[in-house]
C-alpha positions in Angstrom: 162.7 29.5 70.7 165.2 31.2 68.1 165.8 34.7 68.4 163.9 35.3 65.2 160.7 33.6 66.7 161.1 35.5 69.9 161.4 38.9 67.9 158.2 38.1 66.2 156.3 37.3 69.3 157.5 40.6 70.9 156.2 42.6 67.7 153.0 40.7 67.8 152.5 41.6 71.6 153.4 45.3 70.9 150.9 45.4 68.1 148.4 43.9 70.3 148.8 46.5 73.0 148.9 49.2 70.5 145.4 47.9 69.0 144.0 47.5 72.5 145.2 51.2 73.2 143.6 52.7 70.1 140.4 50.7 70.7 140.1 52.1 74.2 140.7 55.5 73.1 138.2 55.3 70.5 135.4 53.8 72.9 136.2 56.4 75.4 135.8 59.1 72.8 132.4 57.6 71.8 131.2 57.4 75.6 132.3 61.1 76.0 130.4 62.0 72.9 127.3 60.4 74.0 127.5 62.0 77.5 127.5 65.4 75.7 124.1 64.9 73.9 121.5 67.6 74.3 119.1 65.6 76.7 122.0 64.9 79.2 122.8 68.4 79.0 119.3 69.6 79.8 119.1 67.1 82.6 122.3 68.5 84.0 121.1 72.0 83.8 117.8 71.0 85.5 119.5 69.4 88.3 121.7 72.6 88.8 118.5 74.7 88.8 116.9 72.4 91.4 119.7 72.6 93.7 119.9 76.5 93.4 116.1 76.8 93.9 116.3 74.6 97.0 118.9 76.6 98.6 117.2 79.9 98.0 114.0 78.5 99.5 115.8 77.3 102.5 117.7 80.5 103.0 115.3 83.2 102.0 113.7 85.2 104.6 111.0 87.9 104.0 112.2 91.4 104.8 109.4 93.1 106.6 109.7 96.8 106.4 109.8 98.4 109.7 107.4 101.4 110.3 109.0 104.3 111.9 106.3 105.6 114.2 106.3 109.4 115.2 104.7 111.2 118.1 102.1 113.6 116.8 100.0 114.7 119.7 102.0 117.6 120.7 102.4 119.0 117.2 98.5 118.5 117.0 97.8 120.5 120.1 100.2 123.4 119.1 98.3 123.4 115.6 94.9 123.7 117.2 96.2 126.8 119.1 96.7 128.4 115.9 93.6 127.0 113.8 90.7 125.6 115.7 89.7 123.7 112.7 92.7 121.1 112.6 91.4 117.6 113.5 93.4 114.5 114.5 92.4 110.9 115.6 91.0 110.4 119.0 91.8 107.7 119.7 94.0 106.3 117.0 92.6 103.0 115.6 94.3 99.9 117.3 97.5 98.9 115.6 97.7 102.0 113.4 100.7 104.3 113.6 101.5 107.8 112.9 104.5 108.1 110.6 104.6 111.7 109.4 103.2 114.9 110.7 103.4 118.6 109.5 101.5 121.8 110.3 102.4 124.8 108.1 101.0 128.3 109.2 102.5 130.9 106.6 101.9 134.4 107.3 99.2 134.5 104.6 96.7 131.6 104.1 96.3 128.8 103.3 97.4 127.0 106.4 97.7 123.1 105.9 97.7 120.2 108.3 99.1 116.9 107.4 99.2 113.5 109.4 100.3 110.2 107.8 99.3 106.8 109.2 100.2 103.2 108.5 97.4 100.9 109.5 97.6 97.4 111.1 97.4 96.0 107.6 100.4 98.0 106.6 98.3 100.3 104.2 98.6 104.0 104.1 96.1 106.6 105.2 96.7 110.3 105.1 95.0 113.2 106.7 95.2 116.6 104.7 93.4 119.8 105.9 93.6 123.4 104.8 91.6 126.6 105.4 90.4 126.8 101.7 87.3 125.5 100.2 88.1 125.6 96.5 88.9 122.8 94.4 92.4 123.9 93.7 93.7 122.4 97.0 91.8 119.2 96.2 93.6 118.9 92.8 97.0 119.8 94.5 96.7 116.9 96.9 94.9 114.4 94.9 95.5 114.9 91.1 92.8 114.0 88.8 89.7 112.5 90.5 86.3 110.8 89.7 83.3 111.0 92.0 82.5 107.6 93.6 79.3 108.3 95.5 79.3 109.3 99.2 80.0 107.8 102.6 78.2 108.7 105.9 80.4 108.9 108.9 79.1 109.9 112.1 76.1 111.6 110.6 78.3 113.5 108.3 78.4 113.0 104.4 81.8 112.9 102.7 82.4 112.7 99.0 84.1 109.4 97.8 86.6 109.8 95.3 88.8 107.5 93.1 92.3 108.9 92.4 93.0 108.5 88.7 96.8 109.3 88.8 97.4 106.8 91.5 96.8 103.0 91.6 94.3 101.7 94.0 94.1 104.9 95.9 90.9 106.5 97.1 89.8 109.5 99.2 87.1 110.9 101.3 86.5 114.7 101.1 84.6 117.0 103.2 84.3 120.7 102.4 82.6 123.1 105.0 83.0 126.2 107.0 85.9 127.2 104.8 87.8 124.2 105.7 88.7 121.3 103.4 89.4 117.9 104.9 90.7 114.9 103.0 91.4 111.4 104.1 93.2 109.6 101.5 95.3 106.3 100.9 95.3 102.8 99.6 93.8 101.3 102.5 90.2 101.2 100.8 87.1 103.1 101.7 86.1 101.1 104.9 89.8 102.0 106.6 89.3 105.5 105.3 85.9 105.8 107.0 87.2 104.1 110.2 89.8 106.8 110.4 87.4 109.7 109.4 85.2 108.7 112.3 88.0 109.2 114.8 88.7 112.7 114.1 88.0 115.2 116.7 
């Protein structure tokens, strides 16, 4: 083959190689453009969400808030020495735990007694007592209320009340002999009545 023919053959080979390279780049660009379509992006995001959700479900553990119980019997006995009207649960309902206790005996009335309790269903019940019989103490402790009938506990009639300023909270109120006793919380009337029945 002459040098001229050989040169033409090499030129054709180079041109063919260039054409193939250009065609490859164009096809690759088209394929990448197809991969970037909206449906593909949506599916990719959905796959990521599924993986993240799976990991959250596998690793998530509920954090149960631990109840910090307090000993209240000694303070209850001390309070009774000063104020014979002070009451406390005897016995405490099973699985219930006292979480706060306070007796205030200022030099001038009123005196107040508080006992906070968490039920076995992790609901709150509070006992509030004072040597006053007026409505101001009730409003101070409960805020705005609405009468909700009565409940008879151990032969004693308590006034049921709905707490208007607190969600899902109720109270039982007993006024007599110059003393106001309030059992309140978000545990529902049955639990409040159960607690009221233990007061001695």
